[in-house]
C-alpha positions in Angstrom: 8.7 -6.4 29.8 6.2 -8.2 27.8 3.3 -8.5 30.2 1.4 -11.7 29.5 -2.0 -11.6 29.3 -2.8 -13.1 32.9 -0.4 -10.3 34.0 -1.8 -7.4 31.8 -5.5 -8.8 33.2 -4.3 -9.0 37.0 -3.3 -5.5 36.8 -6.7 -4.3 35.0 -9.0 -6.1 37.4 -6.7 -5.1 40.3 -7.3 -1.4 39.6 -10.8 -1.8 39.0 -10.8 -3.4 42.7 -11.9 -6.7 41.0 -10.5 -10.3 41.9 -8.7 -11.9 38.8 -10.8 -14.1 36.7 -14.0 -13.2 38.5 -17.0 -13.1 36.3 -19.8 -10.3 36.3 -21.8 -11.5 39.5 -24.1 -10.3 42.7 -22.1 -10.2 45.8 -23.9 -12.1 48.5 -24.6 -11.6 52.0 -21.7 -11.2 54.1 -20.9 -14.5 56.2 -20.8 -13.9 59.9 -17.0 -14.6 61.2 -17.5 -17.2 64.1 -13.9 -17.8 64.8 -10.5 -17.6 62.5 -8.8 -20.1 61.8 -4.5 -19.3 61.8 -2.1 -20.1 59.5 0.6 -22.3 60.6 3.9 -21.4 60.6 5.8 -17.9 61.5 7.4 -16.5 58.4 10.9 -17.7 59.5 11.5 -18.6 55.4 12.4 -15.8 53.9 10.5 -14.6 50.6 11.8 -14.7 47.2 11.4 -11.6 45.3 9.1 -11.6 42.4 10.7 -12.2 39.1 10.3 -12.5 35.2 9.9 -16.0 33.9 12.0 -16.4 30.7 9.6 -16.2 27.8 7.7 -19.1 26.2 7.9 -20.3 22.9 5.6 -17.6 20.5 4.1 -16.1 24.0 1.2 -13.8 22.2 1.2 -10.3 22.5 -0.9 -8.6 25.2 -2.7 -7.3 22.0 -3.4 -10.1 20.3 -5.4 -11.6 23.0 -7.4 -9.1 24.4 -11.5 -10.4 24.5 -14.2 -8.9 23.9 -16.2 -11.4 24.8 -16.4 -14.8 25.9 -15.4 -17.2 23.1 -17.5 -19.5 21.4 -20.2 -17.8 23.8 -23.7 -16.3 22.1 -24.1 -12.8 22.9 -27.8 -12.7 21.3 -28.7 -15.7 23.7 -27.7 -15.6 27.2 -27.3 -19.2 28.8 -29.1 -20.4 31.8 -28.9 -23.6 33.1 -31.9 -25.9 33.4 -32.8 -25.4 37.1 -33.6 -29.4 37.5 -32.7 -32.0 35.5 -35.5 -32.8 33.2 -37.1 -29.4 32.9 -35.4 -27.9 30.0 -35.0 -24.4 29.0 -37.3 -24.1 25.1 -33.5 -23.2 23.1 -33.7 -26.9 22.1 -33.4 -30.1 23.6 -32.0 -33.7 23.1 -33.3 -36.3 24.8 -30.1 -38.3 26.5 -29.3 -40.9 29.8 -27.8 -38.6 32.8 -26.5 -39.7 35.9 -29.2 -38.6 38.6 -28.4 -36.3 41.3 -26.5 -38.7 44.0 -25.9 -37.9 47.5 -22.0 -38.6 48.5 -21.4 -41.5 49.7 -24.4 -43.2 47.8 -23.0 -46.1 44.9 -22.7 -44.7 41.2 -24.6 -47.7 39.5 -22.2 -50.1 37.4 -23.5 -48.6 34.0 -22.7 -45.2 35.2 -26.1 -43.7 34.5 -29.2 -44.3 36.3 -32.3 -42.2 34.6 -33.3 -40.9 31.8 -33.9 -37.0 31.6 -33.1 -34.0 29.0 -30.5 -31.5 28.4 -31.2 -28.1 27.2 -29.0 -27.0 24.7 -27.8 -23.8 23.1 -27.7 -22.6 19.6 -26.5 -22.3 16.7 -26.8 -26.2 16.1 -29.2 -27.9 18.3 -27.9 -30.7 19.6 -24.2 -29.8 20.4 -24.0 -27.8 23.0 -26.2 -28.3 26.2 -25.7 -26.6 29.6 -24.9 -28.7 32.3 -23.7 -29.2 35.7 -21.5 -32.0 37.3 -24.2 -34.0 38.6 -26.2 -33.3 34.5 -24.4 -34.3 32.2 -24.9 -35.4 28.4 -25.2 -38.7 27.9 -22.0 -40.9 27.6 -23.5 -42.0 24.2 -23.4 -38.7 22.6 -19.7 -37.7 22.8 -19.8 -34.7 20.0 -21.7 -32.9 23.1 -19.8 -30.2 24.1 -21.0 -29.6 27.9 -21.7 -25.7 28.8 -20.8 -25.7 32.6 -20.0 -21.6 32.3 -23.4 -20.7 34.4 -22.6 -23.5 37.0 -19.2 -22.3 37.3 -20.3 -18.4 37.2 -23.3 -19.5 39.8 -20.5 -21.1 41.9 -18.5 -18.0 41.7 -20.9 -15.5 42.7 -21.2 -17.9 46.2 -17.6 -18.4 46.8 -17.3 -14.4 46.0 -19.4 -13.7 48.8 -18.2 -15.8 51.3 -14.5 -14.6 50.7 -15.5 -11.1 51.1 -16.2 -11.8 54.8 -12.9 -13.4 55.4 -9.9 -11.6 57.0 -6.5 -11.7 55.2 -5.6 -14.4 57.3 -8.6 -16.7 56.5 -8.5 -16.2 52.7 -4.5 -17.6 53.3 -5.6 -20.5 55.2 -7.6 -21.7 52.6 -4.9 -21.9 50.3 -2.2 -23.4 52.7 -2.6 -27.3 53.9 -2.4 -28.3 57.5 0.8 -30.1 56.8 2.5 -33.3 57.4 -0.3 -35.7 58.9 -2.2 -32.2 59.7 -5.5 -34.0 59.5 -6.8 -37.2 58.6 -6.2 -37.3 55.2 -3.0 -37.2 52.6 -3.8 -33.3 52.5 -6.0 -31.1 54.5 -7.0 -27.6 54.5 -8.0 -26.7 58.0 -11.9 -25.2 59.3 -12.3 -21.5 58.4 -15.4 -19.6 59.7 -18.5 -21.6 58.2 -16.5 -23.3 55.8 -15.3 -27.1 56.7 -12.0 -27.8 55.0 -11.0 -29.9 52.5 -9.8 -34.0 52.7 -7.8 -34.7 49.4 -6.6 -37.9 49.0 -5.4 -40.3 46.5 -5.1 -42.3 44.4 -5.5 -42.8 40.5 -7.6 -46.3 41.4 -9.5 -45.9 44.4 -8.9 -44.0 47.8 -5.4 -44.4 48.8 -5.0 -45.5 52.7 -8.5 -46.5 53.3 -10.3 -49.9 54.2 -13.3 -51.3 52.9 -12.7 -49.8 49.4 -12.3 -51.3 45.7 -9.0 -51.6 43.7 -10.5 -50.8 40.7 -8.1 -51.3 37.2 -5.1 -49.1 37.1 -6.1 -46.1 34.4 -3.8 -47.8 31.9 -6.5 -50.8 31.5 -9.4 -48.3 31.6 -8.0 -46.4 28.8 -7.2 -50.0 27.1 -10.9 -50.8 26.9 -11.4 -47.9 24.3 -15.2 -47.4 25.8 -16.5 -44.5 26.9 -19.3 -46.0 29.1 -16.7 -47.9 31.2 -14.6 -44.7 31.2 -17.0 -42.6 32.8 -18.7 -45.5 34.8 -15.3 -46.1 36.5 -14.9 -42.5 37.4 -18.9 -42.4 38.7 -17.6 -45.1 40.9 -14.5 -44.0 42.2 -16.1 -40.8 43.1 -19.0 -42.3 45.4 -16.0 -44.5 47.2 -14.3 -41.0 47.7 -17.3 -39.1 48.6 -18.6 -42.0 51.0 -15.2 -41.8 52.6 -15.4 -38.1 53.1 -12.9 -37.1 50.1 -13.6 -33.9 48.9 -11.1 -34.3 46.3 -9.7 -37.1 44.6 -6.2 -36.9 43.3 -7.2 -38.4 40.0 -7.8 -38.6 36.9 -3.2 -38.6 35.6 -2.9 -38.1 32.1 1.1 -37.8 31.8 1.7 -39.7 28.2 4.5 -42.4 28.7 6.8 -40.8 26.6 9.3 -42.8 28.0 8.5 -46.2 27.7 9.8 -47.7 31.0 8.7 -44.4 32.9 7.1 -45.5 36.8 4.0 -44.2 36.8 3.0 -45.0 33.1 0.3 -47.1 34.6 -1.5 -44.5 35.9 -1.9 -42.4 32.7 -4.3 -43.3 29.8 -1.3 -44.3 27.1 1.0 -43.2 24.7 -1.5 -40.8 22.4 -3.1 -37.7 23.2 -6.7 -38.4 21.7 -6.8 -41.7 24.0 -6.0 -39.9 26.9 -8.0 -37.0 26.8 -11.4 -38.9 26.0 -9.5 -41.2 29.0 -9.5 -38.2 31.0 -12.5 -36.2 30.2 -14.9 -39.0 30.9 -12.9 -40.1 34.5 -13.8 -36.3 35.6 -17.1 -36.3 34.0 -17.8 -39.4 36.4 -16.2 -38.2 39.2 -17.8 -35.1 39.6 -21.5 -36.4 38.9 -20.4 -38.2 42.4 -20.2 -34.8 44.2 -16.1 -35.2 44.7 -13.9 -32.8 43.2 -11.5 -34.2 40.5 -7.7 -33.1 40.3 -5.9 -33.5 36.9 -2.6 -33.9 37.3 0.2 -34.0 36.6 0.4 -30.4 35.0 3.0 -30.9 33.1 5.3 -32.6 31.0 5.8 -35.0 34.1 7.1 -38.2 31.9 9.6 -40.2 34.8 10.7 -40.4 38.5 14.2 -40.2 37.6 15.3 -36.5 39.0 11.9 -35.7 39.3 12.4 -32.8 41.2 15.0 -31.8 39.5 15.0 -32.5 35.7 13.7 -29.7 33.3 11.3 -30.8 30.3 12.4 -28.8 27.9 9.5 -28.6 25.1 8.6 -26.3 21.9 5.2 -24.8 22.0 3.8 -26.4 19.5 4.6 -29.9 21.1 3.0 -29.1 23.9 0.1 -27.9 22.7 -0.8 -30.8 20.6 1.0 -33.8 22.7 0.9 -33.1 26.0 -1.5 -29.9 27.1 -4.1 -31.8 25.4 -6.0 -34.0 27.9 -5.6 -31.0 30.3 -7.5 -28.8 27.7 -10.1 -31.5 27.7 -10.1 -31.6 30.9 -10.7 -28.0 31.7 -13.8 -28.4 29.0 -15.4 -31.6 31.8 -15.1 -28.7 34.0 -11.9 -30.4 36.3 -12.5 -28.6 39.6 -8.8 -28.3 39.9 -5.4 -29.3 38.7 -2.2 -30.7 40.2 1.0 -29.0 39.1 4.2 -31.3 39.0 7.8 -31.7 40.2 9.7 -31.0 37.2 10.6 -27.8 35.9 9.6 -26.8 32.1 11.4 -25.2 30.2 14.2 -24.1 33.0 11.0 -22.9 35.2 9.5 -25.2 38.3 6.3 -26.5 36.9 4.3 -24.8 40.0 5.9 -21.7 39.8 6.0 -21.6 36.1 3.8 -18.5 34.8 3.9 -19.4 31.3 2.0 -23.1 31.8 0.1 -22.0 34.7 -1.3 -18.3 34.0 -0.4 -18.2 30.2 -1.7 -22.1 29.0 -4.2 -22.8 31.5 -5.6 -20.1 33.1 -5.7 -18.0 30.3 -6.0 -19.7 27.1 -8.0 -22.7 28.2 -10.1 -21.0 30.5 -9.9 -22.8 33.9 -12.0 -21.7 36.1 -10.7 -24.3 39.3 -7.6 -24.3 41.0 -4.2 -25.3 41.2 -2.8 -27.4 43.5 0.9 -28.0 44.2 1.7 -31.6 44.3 3.2 -32.8 48.0 6.3 -30.4 48.7 6.8 -29.1 45.1 6.2 -26.0 46.3 9.5 -23.8 46.1 9.0 -20.4 46.9 6.1 -17.7 48.4 6.2 -16.1 45.6 4.8 -19.1 43.4 1.4 -17.3 44.0 2.2 -15.0 41.7 2.8 -17.3 39.3 -0.4 -19.2 39.4 -0.3 -21.9 42.4 -3.7 -21.5 44.8 -3.0 -24.0 47.2 0.2 -25.3 48.6 0.0 -29.2 49.8 0.2 -30.5 52.2 1.6 -27.2 53.4 4.7 -27.7 55.4 7.9 -27.0 53.5 9.8 -30.3 54.2 8.2 -33.1 55.9 6.6 -32.2 59.7 9.1 -28.9 59.4 6.5 -26.7 61.2 7.3 -24.3 58.2 5.3 -23.2 55.2 5.8 -21.1 52.1 2.5 -19.2 52.0 0.6 -19.3 55.9 2.4 -16.5 58.0 4.9 -16.3 55.0 2.1 -15.3 52.4 0.0 -13.1 55.0 3.7 -11.5 55.5 4.1 -10.9 51.7 0.9 -9.1 51.3 1.1 -6.8 53.8 5.0 -5.9 52.6 3.5 -5.2 49.1 5.2 -8.2 47.1 1.6 -10.0 46.9 -1.1 -7.7 45.9 -4.3 -8.8 48.0 -6.2 -9.2 45.3 -4.4 -12.4 44.1 -5.3 -14.3 47.2 -8.6 -13.2 47.2 -8.6 -15.3 43.7 -6.6 -18.0 45.2 -9.7 -18.3 47.8 -12.4 -17.7 45.7 -11.3 -20.5 43.1 -10.8 -23.2 46.0 -14.2 -22.3 47.2 -15.6 -22.0 43.9 -14.7 -25.1 43.1 -16.2 -26.8 46.0 -19.5 -24.8 45.5 -19.4 -26.1 41.9 -19.5 -29.8 42.4 -22.0 -28.7 45.2 -20.1 -29.8 48.7 -22.1 -27.6 51.3 -23.4 -30.5 52.7 -20.3 -33.2 52.2 -19.9 -36.6 54.2 -16.7 -35.5 57.1 -13.8 -38.1 56.9 -14.7 -41.4 58.7 -11.1 -42.5 58.0 -7.6 -41.5 58.9 -4.8 -42.1 55.9 -2.2 -41.6 58.6 -3.6 -43.8 61.8 -5.8 -46.4 59.9 -5.2 -48.8 63.2 -7.1 -46.0 65.4 -10.5 -46.4 66.6 -11.2 -43.2 67.3 -10.6 -41.8 64.0 -11.6 -44.5 61.7 -15.0 -45.8 61.1 -15.0 -48.5 59.2 -17.2 -47.3 56.2 -18.3 -50.1 53.1 -18.1 -48.2 50.4 -17.2 -51.0 48.0 -21.1 -51.3 47.1 -21.3 -53.7 43.8 -18.4 -52.1 42.3 -16.8 -55.5 42.3 -19.1 -56.3 39.1 -17.9 -52.9 37.2 -13.9 -54.0 38.5 -14.4 -57.8 36.5 -16.0 -55.9 33.5 -13.7 -53.5 33.3 -10.6 -55.9 33.8 -12.4 -57.9 30.4 -12.8 -55.2 28.6 -9.4 -54.4 29.1 -7.6 -57.7 28.2 -6.1 -57.3 24.5 -5.7 -60.6 22.6 -2.4 -60.2 20.9 -2.2 -63.6 19.3 -4.3 -66.5 18.7 -3.0 -69.3 16.4 -5.4 -72.3 15.3 -7.9 -70.2 17.2 -6.4 -72.2 20.6 -8.5 -69.6 22.8 -11.4 -69.7 24.1 -10.8 -72.7 25.5 -13.1 -75.4 25.5 -13.1 -77.7 28.8 -9.6 -78.9 28.6 -9.2 -81.8 30.2 -5.6 -81.2 31.2 -4.4 -77.6 32.5 -1.4 -76.5 34.4 -0.7 -73.0 35.3 2.7 -72.0 35.3 4.9 -69.1 37.1 4.5 -66.6 40.4 2.3 -64.2 38.6 -0.6 -66.8 38.6 -0.9 -67.3 42.8 -2.0 -65.3 45.4 0.1 -63.4 47.4 1.7 -66.3 49.9 3.8 -64.3 52.4 1.5 -61.3 53.8 -1.4 -60.9 51.7 -2.2 -58.6 48.8 -1.2 -55.7 51.0 2.1 -56.8 52.2 4.0 -54.1 50.8 4.0 -50.2 51.9 1.7 -48.6 48.5 2.3 -52.2 46.9 6.4 -51.3 46.9 6.7 -54.8 46.0 5.5 -57.6 44.4 4.0 -61.3 45.9 2.0 -63.3 43.4 -0.4 -61.5 40.6 0.3 -58.1 39.7 -2.7 -55.9 39.7 -1.4 -52.4 40.1 1.8 -50.7 40.1 3.5 -48.9 43.5 3.5 -45.4 45.0 1.0 -43.0 45.6 -1.6 -44.4 43.0 -2.2 -47.2 44.4 -5.1 -48.4 47.3 -5.4 -51.4 49.7 -6.8 -54.5 47.8 -10.0 -55.6 50.1 -9.9 -59.2 48.2 -7.9 -60.0 45.2 -8.9 -62.5 42.8 -5.8 -64.5 41.6 -5.4 -66.7 38.1 -5.1 -69.6 40.3 -7.7 -68.8 42.5 -10.5 -68.5 39.6 -8.9 -71.2 37.3 -9.4 -73.6 39.9 -12.5 -73.2 40.4 -13.5 -72.8 36.3 -11.5 -76.5 36.4 -13.8 -78.1 39.2 -16.9 -76.8 37.1 -15.7 -78.4 34.1 -13.8 -81.6 35.8 -10.5 -80.4 34.2 -7.6 -81.9 36.0 -5.9 -78.9 37.3 -2.2 -78.4 38.3 0.3 -75.6 39.1 3.8 -74.3 39.1 4.7 -71.1 40.8 8.9 -71.2 40.7 9.9 -68.9 38.3 13.3 -69.9 38.3 13.3 -73.3 38.1 12.7 -74.0 34.3 13.7 -77.6 34.6 10.5 -78.1 37.1 8.6 -75.6 35.0 9.0 -78.0 31.8 8.5 -81.3 33.1 4.9 -79.4 35.1 3.8 -78.3 31.2 4.5 -82.0 29.6 1.4 -83.8 28.6 -1.2 -80.9 29.7 -3.5 -80.0 26.8 -2.9 -76.6 27.7 -0.2 -74.6 30.1 -0.8 -71.3 30.9 2.8 -69.2 31.4 2.2 -65.9 33.2 4.7 -62.6 33.3 4.3 -59.4 35.1 6.9 -56.5 35.0 6.5 -53.7 37.7 7.4 -50.0 37.8 6.2 -47.0 40.2 6.7 -44.2 41.4 10.2 -43.2 42.6 9.8 -42.9 46.0 10.4 -46.5 46.2 12.3 -48.9 45.1 11.9 -52.2 44.2 14.5 -54.8 42.8 16.6 -52.3 41.9 14.0 -50.2 40.0 13.8 -46.9 41.4 10.6 -46.0 40.1 11.5 -46.3 36.7 12.2 -49.3 35.2 15.6 -50.3 34.4 14.3 -52.3 31.1 11.9 -53.9 29.3 12.3 -57.5 30.2 9.5 -59.5 32.1 10.3 -60.0 35.6 11.2 -63.2 37.3 12.9 -65.0 34.4 9.9 -64.5 32.0 11.1 -65.3 28.9 12.8 -68.3 30.4 10.1 -69.6 32.0 7.9 -69.8 28.8 10.8 -70.7 26.4 11.2 -73.8 29.1 7.4 -74.6 29.0 7.1 -74.4 25.2 9.8 -76.3 24.5 7.5 -79.2 26.3 3.9 -78.2 25.3 2.3 -77.4 21.8 -0.2 -75.6 23.3 1.2 -72.5 25.1 -0.7 -69.7 26.6 1.3 -66.7 27.5 -0.3 -64.4 30.0 1.2 -60.8 30.8 0.2 -58.4 33.7 2.6 -55.8 32.9 2.8 -51.8 33.8 3.7 -50.9 30.3 5.4 -52.4 27.2 7.8 -55.5 27.8 9.9 -57.6 25.2 8.1 -60.4 23.6 11.2 -61.4 21.1 12.5 -64.4 22.5 9.5 -66.8 22.3 6.2 -64.4 20.6 7.0 -66.2 17.3 7.7 -69.9 18.9 5.1 -72.1 17.0 4.4 -73.8 20.6 3.6 -70.1 21.6 -0.6 -70.0 20.6 -1.7 -67.4 21.9 -1.1 -64.1 23.8 -3.3 -62.1 26.3 -2.5 -58.6 27.5 -3.9 -58.3 30.8 -2.3 -55.4 31.9 -3.2 -54.3 35.8 -7.0 -55.5 36.6 -7.6 -54.3 40.1 -9.3 -56.7 42.4 -10.9 -59.5 40.1 -8.5 -60.1 38.1 -8.9 -63.3 38.2 -11.9 -63.8 37.6 -12.0 -61.3 34.6 -8.9 -63.3 33.3 -11.4 -66.6 33.2 -14.0 -64.6 31.5 -11.6 -63.8 28.5 -10.1 -67.6 28.4 -13.0 -69.4 27.9 -15.0 -67.2 25.5 -17.5 -65.7 27.8 -16.2 -62.4 27.4 -14.7 -62.0 23.5 -11.9 -60.0 24.3 -12.1 -56.0 23.0 -9.1 -54.7 24.2 -6.9 -52.4 22.4 -3.4 -51.5 23.0 -2.8 -47.7 24.3 0.5 -47.9 23.1 3.4 -50.0 21.4 4.7 -53.0 21.8 8.2 -52.8 20.0 10.3 -55.7 18.6 13.6 -54.0 20.1 14.0 -51.3 22.7 15.8 -49.0 20.7 12.7 -49.2 18.7 11.2 -46.1 20.6 12.1 -42.7 20.3 12.7 -42.2 24.1 13.6 -45.3 26.6 16.2 -44.3 29.0 15.5 -42.2 31.7 18.4 -38.8 32.9 18.7 -35.6 33.1 18.8 -34.6 29.7 15.2 -33.8 29.0 14.8 -32.0 25.6 11.9 -33.2 24.0 13.9 -33.5 20.9 11.2 -36.1 19.4 8.7 -33.4 19.0 5.2 -34.2 18.1 6.5 -38.1 17.1 5.9 -40.3 20.2 4.8 -43.8 20.4 3.2 -44.7 17.1 3.7 -41.7 15.4 7.8 -42.2 15.5 7.1 -46.1 14.4 5.1 -44.6 11.7 7.5 -41.9 10.4 10.7 -44.2 10.8 8.9 -46.9 8.8 9.7 -49.0 12.0 7.8 -52.6 12.2 6.4 -52.7 15.9 5.8 -56.3 17.5 2.0 -54.9 17.7 1.3 -51.6 17.1 -1.4 -48.9 18.9 -4.7 -49.6 18.7 -4.2 -53.3 17.9 -6.3 -56.4 19.8 -7.4 -59.3 18.2 -11.2 -60.6 18.5 -12.7 -64.5 18.6 -15.3 -63.1 16.2 -14.4 -61.1 12.5 -15.7 -57.6 11.2 -16.0 -55.6 8.2 -16.1 -52.3 7.2 -17.8 -51.2 4.2 -19.9 -47.6 2.8 -17.6 -44.4 4.4 -18.5 -41.6 4.0 -17.4 -38.1 5.1 -20.2 -35.2 5.1 -20.2 -31.7 6.9 -22.0 -30.6 9.4 -24.4 -27.9 8.8 -26.7 -25.5 11.1 -27.9 -22.6 12.3 -25.5 -19.4 11.5 -22.9 -18.8 13.7 -21.5 -15.6 16.2 -18.3 -16.8 15.5 -19.0 -17.0 12.1 -15.2 -14.8 10.9 -13.1 -17.2 13.2 -14.6 -20.2 11.1 -13.9 -18.3 8.1 -10.4 -17.5 9.1 -10.0 -21.4 10.0 -11.0 -22.8 6.7 -9.1 -19.9 5.2 -5.9 -21.2 7.0 -5.7 -17.9 9.0 -5.1 -17.1 12.9 -8.2 -15.6 14.9 -8.2 -13.3 17.6 -7.2 -14.5 21.0 -9.4 -14.0 24.1 -9.3 -15.9 27.4 -11.0 -19.2 26.8 -9.9 -19.4 22.7 -8.3 -22.6 22.8 -12.2 -24.0 24.6 -14.0 -22.1 22.0 -17.5 -23.8 21.1 -16.6 -23.1 17.3 -13.1 -25.2 17.8 -14.7 -27.9 19.3 -18.2 -28.6 18.0 -18.6 -31.1 14.8 -17.3 -30.0 11.6 -17.4 -33.4 9.9 -19.3 -36.8 10.3 -17.5 -39.5 9.2 -20.2 -42.6 8.8 -19.3 -46.3 7.9 -20.7 -49.5 8.2 -19.2 -52.5 10.6 -20.6 -56.0 10.7 -19.7 -58.6 12.6 -18.8 -61.5 10.0 -17.9 -64.2 12.0 -19.6 -67.2 14.4 -19.6 -65.1 18.2 -20.9 -62.3 19.6 -18.0 -59.4 19.8 -17.3 -56.2 20.1 -15.3 -54.1 17.6 -13.4 -50.7 18.4 -13.5 -48.6 15.0 -10.8 -46.4 14.8 -10.6 -43.0 12.6 -7.2 -41.5 11.8 -6.6 -38.4 10.2 -4.0 -37.9 7.6 -2.6 -34.0 7.8 -1.4 -32.1 4.4 2.1 -33.2 3.8 3.6 -30.3 4.8 1.9 -29.4 8.0 4.8 -31.1 9.9 2.3 -33.6 11.2 3.0 -37.2 11.9 1.5 -39.7 8.8 -1.3 -40.3 11.3 -3.0 -39.4 14.4 -5.6 -40.9 16.2 -8.8 -38.5 15.9 -11.4 -40.8 17.4 -13.1 -43.8 17.7 -16.1 -45.8 19.8 -17.0 -49.6 20.8 -19.6 -51.4 18.6 -20.9 -54.8 20.5 -22.7 -56.9 17.4 -24.2 -59.9 17.0 -23.1 -62.3 14.4 -23.9 -61.2 11.2 -25.2 -58.0 12.1 -24.4 -54.6 10.7 -24.5 -51.4 12.5 -24.1 -47.5 10.6 -21.7 -45.8 12.6 -20.6 -42.1 12.8 -17.8 -40.4 14.6 -17.7 -36.9 14.3 -14.1 -34.4 14.1 -14.6 -31.0 14.9 -11.7 -28.5 13.6 -9.6 -28.6 16.8 -9.5 -32.0 15.4 -8.2 -30.8 12.6 -6.1 -27.8 13.5 -2.3 -28.1 13.8 -0.9 -25.2 16.8 0.4 -22.4 14.8 3.0 -20.7 17.5 3.8 -17.4 15.4 0.3 -16.9 15.8 -1.1 -18.4 18.8 -4.2 -19.9 16.7 -5.3 -23.2 16.0 -5.3 -23.6 12.8 -6.3 -25.5 9.4 -3.3 -26.7 7.4 -3.3 -25.7 3.8 -3.6 -28.6 1.7 -5.5 -32.2 1.1 -6.7 -33.9 4.4 -7.1 -37.3 4.3 -9.4 -39.7 6.6 -9.1 -43.1 7.5 -11.5 -45.9 9.3 -9.3 -49.0 10.7 -9.1 -51.3 13.5 -5.3 -49.9 14.9 -2.8 -47.5 13.7 -1.6 -49.7 10.8 -4.6 -51.6 10.1 -6.8 -49.2 7.8 -10.0 -50.6 6.6 -11.2 -47.4 4.6 -10.2 -44.4 3.3 -11.2 -40.9 1.4 -10.2 -37.3 1.1 -11.8 -34.8 3.3 -14.3 -32.9 1.8 -13.0 -29.6 3.3 
């Protein structure tokens, strides 16, 4: 039997008397034991015997992955973190805008940053590798910087190890075992253990789930559609502040599954269909969340791409596809210092994701060097021996809802006592959990002041208002995420039309039971502002398009009317007649598979608009030559029935904008905000054009690297609107492309760099895929962008790489982007850096990120098919 790196390391460290994954540290004083929290449930469930999982594709041998030092870390210049933000060491410095240290529960600013400080940096290339802590970060305006959280993790492990030393076996197990269904105030709860106050774990991907006086933020898919790092981080910081204010230790966010299946029910909880865009979005969200003192939980690890049969299907994924596509956002999350990772319901290559040695131990903890802890999704634990394969915490704790039994708890204690599981592994589990708690600074954290299970219980709900001014940020993100798909005859922006009519129920406020009329938003009544399921939050308020547009019409003295019956096409047609403009509202909803809406069991049944949408547009366009369509949707829908209709003059893709949806739409429709959103996925002409559409039990990822636009490009399929596409009320010109190598001082990892340049593998070690030499800037792509139109606007330049022809890569892959705000006539020079990782392919035989042999081409443009500048790489 071949031992994995993790198994080999475990045996070595166990023999040496150390906790797995522990760095050298001085133990602190042993905490006193005031009481012991018992593990719930008696060992009535038999412990499954240990087993050897089937080998992953291309698992490296033990000898090839023996570490000699931490990859990417200089052995000659030890790092010490800056002790106080703004007080750098003398090893190099850069001035940037950093978030101030914020007490839990206080508000993040709408910009996401609020103080200027100086970050200490680490040679060999000054300005690349600043020492960081969760509340002391590089500026969002310096995306090439790679924050070094190693010293902060080392300090956290020192404190955690000292604490765990004083715990009994039962106490250590308690830290890893949830209290079960309704076992506390939160969705998930870890109980008090000695001086450790326990943990409150709560969703969702867009706010604090099951709580009042919170903000319903734009969905993650909308955040990604902004293509703006500053807004992504600001959104994360504001969400983190609200979780902290409610006493939530761990926010179950971000979700970064990739929308492999166009109809996937939870795609809106992720960041789109491209691994680079999803990686950047997850990275900035995590930095924002944890800057507010809340632990982020990256999910769902891994290959959780559909709701259909989610507890039983196996995602069968080859090793190269796994590394380059589906694991990429999680790698970037580890580099953001993410405190926890949630494993998923499905199986991966035949093994459950929450007891999968290949993905949890070999990939996440060893290759990526993840230092936090792995928790299960709710009821995704399948055995006690899952602890051996990488699971650190079981949630919510019980085997089935309210069963009173658990795979951990007393069963895990028994497994340790009978020798099935080494106690050193339990030490590691508890240490990882406590280290994450120390890492984000939760020793004086707010206790939960709400009750997710009994929200009307006066004794346990303090109704703390944590919204601050986050509505302003919501409106800004929602407007920046709106994508102008069509604008014939410069129909938009609107200029005080004399007569305006709104058509379709999606324009309306919820008229039956208000915006929270359905449990977990499992239904839609009026405007669609989020999907359904555990990724939702309560609306404290919801501004519909009807309310916002009527207010604007009143100010403009516009004659304003509406027609909300989706199925009365004759009435809609008549209402649109003789109007200066008719705005038709469409929607398409989806969510988690625990809820079925209109026959959609999580995943969508098709890609058509809901509520008779196509017929509604056609009826209105037949009577009104100035028809505008607004789409609130969880993902792509078919537009072919009417997109080319000459009377459909404009299309705005509004997505899921959250609580300020209506106001944000008015901002864009009237030109107060120039639309700058870009598609985070492809909108196809035909549903069958997508590489994966239907959901079922056959989940062999046969398309490999060719998902979304990569598939369309390789198969030469014309999309309706391509990935990265979006129009503006102004125009932009690109010029003067130059691609230059980034130079700096000699590096301790020069041999790895030389091997990479020669397309050779490098020695493997713990954290080898997150090593500095692989991720720091290698090339600077510099060009000019000019606003050639008549109004101010924001352009989203995108950098795509064309790999050598023999590399096996898709024709083009996104590897960089930024946002550039320009006044009319203004020109700005833009530099986007590319790293070796950005220019690498995963070589399965050698388990290395390697340079493909041959010539690289670099293109700059406005979408995945609108290339403006191109040149060969100087590599």
